[in-house]
N, C-alpha and C positions, 0 to 999 in steps of 0.2 A: 472466121472463128473456127478454132479447133474444137471438135466435139470431144467432150469428156464425160464419160458415163461411169457408174460405179455399181458394184454388187456388194451389199452390206449384210452379210449373214451374222446372226448371233450364235456363238459357239455353246449353245445350251442343249443341243440335240444334233443328231446326225443330219446330213444334207438331204433334204426332202426333194422329190422330183419337181415339185413346184418351185422351190428355190433354184434348183438346177436349170429349170426352164427360164427363170428370170435372169440368171447369170448368162445363159446362152444368148438370149435376146440382146442383152447389153453388149456382150462380146461381139455378136454379129454386127450390131450397129456401129461399134467402134471400128471393126475391121472394114466394113462397107465404106465408111467415111474417112478412113485413115486417121481415126481419132485415137483416144487414150482410154484404156479400160483399167479402172482402179478397183482393187480388192480392198475393202475396208471392213475389218472385223469389229463388229459392234459388241464389245465385251465390257460394257459399262456396268452390267449387272454382275458384280463380283461373286455373289452367292451362288448364282446358277451357271455362270460361264466356266467352261472346263478347257484348259489349254490343250489337252489331247484332242479335243473335238475341233479345235482350230486347225490342227495338223490333218485331221481327217477331211475337213473341208478342202484344204489345199490339195490333198491326194485325190479326192473325187473330181475336182475341177481339172487337174492335170490328166487324170484317167480319161475324162471326156474330151481332152484335146484343147482345152481353153487355157491360154497363157494370159498373164496380166502384166501391165506395164508399170504399175505402182502398187505398193501395199502399205497399209496403215493399221495399227492397233489403236482403238479409241482409248484403251487403258493407259496408253502413253501420253494422252493429250488432256487428262483430267484438269490440269491447271488452267488450260485455255477455257474450258467449259465453266469452271468455277469463276474465272475472271469475268466471263460474259454474264453469269447470273448475278455477280456482285454489282456489275455495272447497271443491270436492270433495277436492283434495289436502290442504288444511289440516285437513279433518275426517276424513281417512283413508278416504274413500269412493272414492278413486282413487289411482293410484300411477304412477311413471315406469317405463318399460320400454325396454331397449336391445336386445332380441332382434331379430335380422334375420329376414327371411322364410325364408331358407334354414335358419336354426337352428330355427325353429318347425316347419318341414316335416320336418327330420331327426328331431326328437323325436317328432313325430306318427307317422312311419313306424316308429320304434323301438317305439312302443306298438301298432303294428299298425293305425294309423288313416291315412286319406288326408290329413287336415288337422286343424287345430284348435289353438288356443293353450291351454297347460296351466297358466297361472298362475305360470310360472317366476319372474317378477320380483316377485311379491306382497310378499315379505319381504326383498328384497335392498337396499333403500334406494338405488336408482339415482339419481344426481344429474343435473340438467339438462345437456345437451350435444348435440353433433352426433349425429344418428340416434336420438335419444331421443323416444319418444312418451309420451302419457299414456293409461292404460287405466282404465276404470271397473271397480270391484270388484263383481261380481255376487253375489247371495246364493247360499249353498251348498245351501240347501234351500227348500222351499215351491214355490208356483206363481205365475206372473204371468198374469193372464187378464182377459177383459172380455166383456161381452155385446154382440155385434155385431148391429146392426139387421138385416143381410142374412144373415149366416153363423151366427147363433146364438152359443152359448157357445164361446169359444176360449181354450185354456189352454196354457201352456208351462211345463215343469218348469225351475226356476231352475238346478238342478244341471247341466242340459244347455246352459245359456247360457254361452259363454266370456266372459272379461273382455275387453270390446271397446274399441277405440281411440276416444278422444273428442277428442284433439288430435294432429294430425300432427307429424312431426319438424320440419316447417317452422314450427310454432307456430300453424297455422291449425286452429281447431276443426272437427270433422266435422259433417255435417248433422244427426246424431242430437241433438247438444247444441243446435244452433240450432233444430231443429224443436221439441224439448221446451220450450226457453226461450220461443220466440216464441208457441207455442200458449198457454202460461201467461200470458205478458206481455200478449198481445193479446186474452185472454179468449175464445179460440176454444171454442165450445160443441159443435160437430159437426165431425168429420173424415170427409169423404166422398172416397174415392179408390179406385184400382184394387186388386184382390185380390193383385197381385204384391207389394204392400207389407205384407202381413199379418205377415211374419216380422220386420219392423222394429219392430212395435208394442211387444213386451216391453221392448226397450231404451229406447224413448221413455218408457214408463210408469215404468220404474225410475229414469230420470233425472228425470222429473217429480216422482216421490215424493221423491227426494233433494233437490229444490229446494223441498220443502214445498208442492207443488202442490195438495193436496187432491183434490177430486172430479175425475176425468179427464173429457175430452170424450166424447161419444157417437160411436162409430165405426160407419161403414157402408162396407164394402169391396165395390166394384162388381165384377160378373162380368167375366171376360176377354172381349175382342173377338177373334173368330177368323175365319180365311178359309174358303174353300169346302172345304178339306181338314181343317177343324176344328183348324188349327194357329194358335197365337197370332200376331196380326198382327206382321210384322217389317218394320223399316225397310229391310232389305236385300232382302227378297223381295216385299213388297206395296206398293201405292200407299197411303201413309198420311199424307203431308204435307197439312195443311189448305190451305196456300198453293197446292199443285198442283191441288186440286179447284177453287179459285177460278179458276186460270188455264185450266182446262178448261171453264169456262162453267157451273159449278153455281151456282145462286142461293144466297145466304147463308141465306135463310129456309127453303129446301128442305133444305139441309145441316143446319141446326139442328133442323128438324123430324125428319129421319131419325135423327140422332144420339140424339135423345130416345127413340126406339123401341128402342134397343139396351140391353135390360135392363129397360125400363119401358114401360108402355102404359096408356092411359085405360081405365077400366072399361067403357065402352060400345064399345070397339074401333074407334072412329073415329080413324084415325091421322093424317089430314091435316086440320088445322084451325088457327085463329088461336092464336098463342102464349099469349095471355091466358087462353084456355080451358084450356090445358094447365096453366098456373101455378095456376089455381084447384083443379085435381085432384091436383097433385103431392104425393106422400107418400113418404118414404124407405122406409117399411115395405112399399110395393107393388113395390119393385125385386126382380126375379127373380135368384136366385143362379146360374142356369145360364148357360154361356157364350153370348155374343151373336154371331150370324153377321153379318159385314159383307157385305151383298149389294149389289154395285154395280148390278145390274139393278133392284133395288127402289129404290135411291137415284135412278137415272135416271128411274124411274116418278114418284117424288115430284117430281123436278125438272121433268119435263114438265108435271105438273099445275100447278105453281106458274107455269111459263112461260105456259101457256094462260090462267091467271087474271089475268095482267098486262093493264093497259090497253095498247092498241096503241102509243101514244106512248111509254109507259114501256118496252115491249119494244124499240122502236127505239133508245131511249137506252141501255139496258143492253147492247144488241148492238154498240154502236159500237166497243169495244176489239177485237172479233173479226172485223171486216168485211174486213180484209186488202186494202184498196185497192178494194173494190167501189164503183162509181160510186153517188153518193147517189140519183140519179134511178132507177137500177135497184132499189136496195134499197127505195125508196119504193113502187115498183110491186109488189114481191113480198113485202114484209114480212108482211102479214096471212096470206098462204098459208103462209109459212115458220113463223110462230108456231104454227100448228096442227099442225105436223109434227115440230118439232125437240125433241130430248131434252136437249141441252146447247147453250149459246150458241156454243161453238166449232164446232158443226156448221153454223151459218148459211151460211158461204161454200160449203160442199159442195153446197148446193142450186142454186147458180148458177155453179159452176166451169166448166160447159160453155158459159156465156155470156161470162165474162171471161177464159177461157183456152181451151186445146185441149180438145176433148171427150174424156172418159176412154174408154179402150178397153173395149168391152163384155166381160163374162165369157163364156167359152165356153158355159156353161150357158144364159145369157140369149140368146146369139146363136142357138143351136140351137132354143130354145123359141119364139122370135119369128120368126126369119128362115127357119127350116126348113119353114115351112108352104107349101102350094101357093098360088100366086098372088101371093106377096110381090114378085117381080121386076116383075110387071105393075103392082102398086100403086106401086112406086117410080118406074117409068117415067112413069106418068101424073102423079104429084105433081111430079116434076122438070119435066116439060113445062109444066105449068100454073103452077108457081112462077116460071118464067123471065120472064114478062111481066105478072104480076098486080099489082094494087094491094097494096103491102106493108104491110098492116094486119092486126092480129090476127083481126078478124072475117072478113076475106077468106080468110086462110090456113086458118082453121077450116072455112069453108064449102067450100073446095076439097078438103081432106082427107076430109071426111065425104061430099062429093058423089062422090068416087072410090069410097068404100066402098059407097055406094048403087048406083053404076054396075056395080061388080064383084061386088056382093053378098058383101062380106067386110069384116073389121075392118081399119082402116087406120091408126088413131092409134098403136098400139104399134110397128109397123115404122118409122114416121116418127120417133117419140120415140127409139127405140133408135139409129137412124142418126144423129140430130142430137145427142142428149145423152149417149149411151153407157150409158143406164140404162133399165130397164123402168118405173121409178117416179120420182116427183118432183113438182114443182109442176105446176099446170095449165099446159098446154104453150104455148098460142098467144100469150098476152100477152108472156112473156119471149122467145119465138121471134121475134116481130116486132122486138125490140130488136137482134137480130143482123143483120149485113150480109147482103143477099140472096145474094151470091156465096159467103159462108162457109157458109150453109145448103145451097146447091146443091152445093158441093164435098163436104160430108159425105154428102149423099144419093147423089151419084154414086160416092163411095168405097164406100159400103155396097152399091150396085148392082153395082159391079165385083167386089166380094168374093163376091157371089152367083154 
């Protein structure tokens, strides 16, 4: 049997990290088994689907290094879904319903329930017309269940499943029909997706059975991804858009590597390694069912490791979109030092903002810690005096600062650094310092001296 898996995003919003993780696990399993990875765009909701978001999904998957073997748009297959729904009507497996949402709610409240359709139109012989939907007739007894690779045995009592809508009043089939039909028609062998979709499985299985589908696919429902408060990641509350992570300077290989650890990990616990080694080890049965914590600090650690592993020329190339007008000669001078310090590529300009703009204002804490020590005023006085007419080269500036330190028997680099750069830490000081105009450096030193 050839393994066939699919990733089925709806183009109603940007690609969420949870969706990207689902896509990744499907892609990993397909590549591990030499199977087929299908991209199936679930754009049956014409009102909410946006073609431009379909392209964004493709771009995000490509950015993450995931290729797909087949691609389908469900909007191209509406006739097939309509035919399946019509067949259900002909065979008495579905019926038309003209109940409004208010009527359904009123009858539920009369029964002492908050919601739920009660089968009101099962035997009413409703004819097609405005406001009429098609509902699938669920069995009155028995159970619908499956053996989930991750969650174990899952069962739902059929008596508790309401007759669900399969065709909207507009005539558009709902995604349950499209999902069941396409999985059957495309020979999908494994369905790997988030656990928030567990409750949709009974409907899909019942529809598949009604289509004569035979053996259902293997299901594996992935654990939720949660934030630091152990709440499910939310588009409204958390940073979840894959595109946003790309814009913030995360490397795609680091992002992919990190997503892979959300619910799965290699048996030897080595979490950062080439993707080919992960593919060799990947098994659905090794996925953990406990919620996975999306830890931005851990992602930044992964990213910094991948950045440091780049060849210098590649680091320079990948940094280009983030340089924000930094002169090329300046970046050439400091790139190697920045590479060893940066966690994200969008941080690159922050290491030289004191060179290409005004120096940031030091924090009160840093000022007191560095400038509050005895002898700092004398340090600045001597450095200012000797910087006024020295040879303006990095080696000379370094010699002067350390010579003052020897002369006064005190540390001198930190006061000079804070005065000129606004920070206690950063790149090695003197090479970039020499790229600044002499008067600019002297003005900053004098300003710090005056503040003392």
